[in-house]
C-alpha angles and dihedrals in degrees: 000000000000091000091047091053090050090051091048092048094052091041093054091044092054089047092055092046093048090051094053088092114044126213126226116272099179112057099009119225114288093009115154136206093035116168113250092236094056120137112233114224137172139186116294114249116212115234096018116146096192145355125217117196131194124192119194146157091236128053108279091000129135101206092131102028121004119203095325117179119234092182111219093332114113091214140063129200111202102233094218098031129242132290115266127252091008135128106241119205117208125203119184123193124196130214110203130174113269096358136098118261107279120218111204127214115279118255128183149193138188124243122222126250115264114225103169137062118260122258123256118269136211135233115262096188129057095027118235109280092005113157133209094032115171112255090228095055124137113234114228132185139183123267115263109214114248093012117139095183146001135226123205131206117187136173147147096258138033112294090001122132105187092127101040135355120202089321112185112222095176122227096338132120096214143051126207112193114224087226133032121271117253116281122255092000137135110242121202118198139175127186118202118196118211144179136177089292093058131247140286094231150181089070126193115289117231131196142214136166127231126226121270095218106043091122089072089074097046121105113262137181114253107205092193092067098022095234142099113263134185138192091222118098117253109242124218103165111130124251093232130032133170135225118209116242089207093050112039135201105043119215118207131184134200117239092195123111111238142132093244146002138212131189125196137189109222108221124215089261090054092251115135131232117201109230104166140016098186135079089268132060130193116218128185105162139053123249143088122314140176127226121200131183126183144184124215110228118194115223136167090260092052137273115333121202115220110193141177125197140187135181124232138184124232114212131187116249136172146184105292123238122217103220097177145355109213112205121201113188118216127172109294097355147027139246115223123203115191116210114198138180129206144080121288133028124307138200129198141223135175128223096345123072087202092059146177088240127204132200094225120083096217127089117195131200095017110175119212131001104261108090140127123221121211124198122186133185115244090224094058096255091139146276127272127193139198133180118243112248107262127220122271110258137187084240085074091069127066118245091222145355135198113219095188098128098254091119090242116111092340096146134051116219145145114277133193116241088211136337092263091075095071091184118174109204121203100196145327126222123201122203138180122236090274094055097256111147111238102174144001110212131207104220088221094055128093090261140244116324096199095256131124119199090346096308131104115249122213130265108275145114117292133188132227139194118198124192122196127207090249091058098259113145128191136180130200146134141247140185127250111207126187 
């Protein structure tokens, strides 16, 4: 039974290890003739807190999609499809609790050749016949399978093109006009997908109506104060934030003054999912998000919402680790280079946990050898510290020892003055007064017992030479007493 349990334990352990990196399930590795609108999926990994996927035309590349988050979904649907008749290389990266980011082996498949034009599509925002649409709105539409681009025609009447005529936006699923749409106006729009085989246009024309009071939100000059004012909130939320892997979820709050707030998760297809309508938002996965704040302005026609929005990216971060402090000695001082490991961005301070902190990891003109280095994560995941390696000193070696078998001071060996020294010795040589080598010590051993070739040597003064891994070398002497 005991042997059976051992076999089961190692079998399960190997299973867990083998499943750390998933394999493609759709399409499978080396599959051919795959449709260009295929969703890419892989095995689900238990305990994962986020997947990042890259799609490229070279092994490990991101020419099509570069390090795009799929959240905790074990699939990714390329929002504008894949190139035809091409080998697509897929790289999946895993975020797991308490482990470094794991990059999995590259797999690939080949897409089929497209020989027909793409179908027509439809507008996803604004909805057909929607009223009161903001004049600054971004027009969005659904992906048309096999399309490699889209052309837009837009006007203020049926079959009219006084706003846009067959405008090519390329392989995008949205259009942001450089100027606002007309106020209180019916807008007619058609989007025609195309590829190298042509198009199936003309496609169905759709319609929406703009707001009659959008100008209330526009910036205007106030002569009473001599400045430009606006009813839109002023946004200050950063473009990039980090969530701490060791402290999930992350809770973030807007510092902007506004009547209301909205937070959205931007999905891979650029659609948006509302996740919060308060000043705070709770985030537990990496990806792209949108923050919106608005003011309610009362007008004769009713209450008008003046809003401002910005997108931001959530990155994974963690408590940094100081892996090494490299010390370069120069006349009169030292140069310290701090080597760290961990997700996120770090900043550095010396001797004071309160700072000041710097973004660079090199400290110049450092005097002395007793210093503490502090490294903190820019996304408030914590501060770690490490003592600078101190110089080798004669104080690290006993002045005498008494190898008389009483179990007290029977061995002579290197000692640390305190833990802040962090000296890594390479070897220690022991000589008699004539320069004859009597012993070569491993600094990790118990030490020298006062014997040479199995025989006790007499009480006397003996010499040592110690060499550290960083090249420091020191000589000294000690007494052997019997």
